[in-house]
C-alpha positions in Angstrom: -2.3 3.5 -5.6 -2.3 7.3 -5.3 0.5 9.4 -3.8 -1.0 11.3 -0.9 0.7 14.4 0.4 -2.1 15.5 2.7 -4.0 18.2 0.8 -1.3 18.9 -1.8 -0.4 17.0 -4.9 3.3 16.4 -5.7 3.6 19.5 -8.0 2.2 21.8 -5.3 4.5 20.2 -2.7 7.5 20.9 -5.0 6.5 24.5 -5.5 6.2 25.0 -1.7 9.6 23.4 -1.1 11.2 25.5 -3.8 9.6 28.6 -2.4 11.5 28.1 0.8 14.8 28.8 -0.9 16.6 31.7 0.7 15.1 31.1 4.2 17.2 29.9 7.1 16.0 26.3 7.0 17.6 24.2 9.8 16.1 20.8 8.9 13.6 18.8 6.9 11.7 15.6 7.3 10.1 13.1 5.0 7.7 10.8 6.8 6.4 7.4 5.8 7.3 5.9 2.6 6.2 2.3 2.8 7.6 -0.1 0.1 5.1 -2.9 0.9 2.3 -0.6 -0.1 4.2 0.8 -3.1 4.6 -2.1 -5.6 5.4 0.1 -8.6 7.8 2.4 -6.7 5.8 5.5 -7.4 5.6 6.8 -3.8 9.3 6.0 -3.4 10.2 8.0 -6.5 8.1 11.0 -5.4 9.6 10.7 -1.9 13.2 10.7 -3.3 12.4 13.8 -5.4 10.9 15.7 -2.4 13.9 14.7 -0.2 16.3 15.9 -2.9 14.4 19.2 -3.3 14.5 19.7 0.5 18.3 19.2 0.5 18.6 21.7 -2.3 16.9 24.6 -0.4 19.1 24.3 2.7 21.3 27.3 3.4 24.8 27.2 1.8 23.7 25.1 -1.2 24.8 26.8 -4.5 21.8 27.5 -6.8 22.2 27.6 -10.5 19.6 29.2 -12.8 
């Protein structure tokens, strides 16, 4: 099973999300993680990482280098 993020792979998606830091983001959405179609948990792990990164770029979140 392959993780499909549209036209981006997971590394590109992380770079895009991280590039949003400093913007006035008011919300984020992660759509369609389906455990029945993810027997090894790969998609769920990528989804959790993307959701975490989305939370990290929200305004007011302290950023450490």
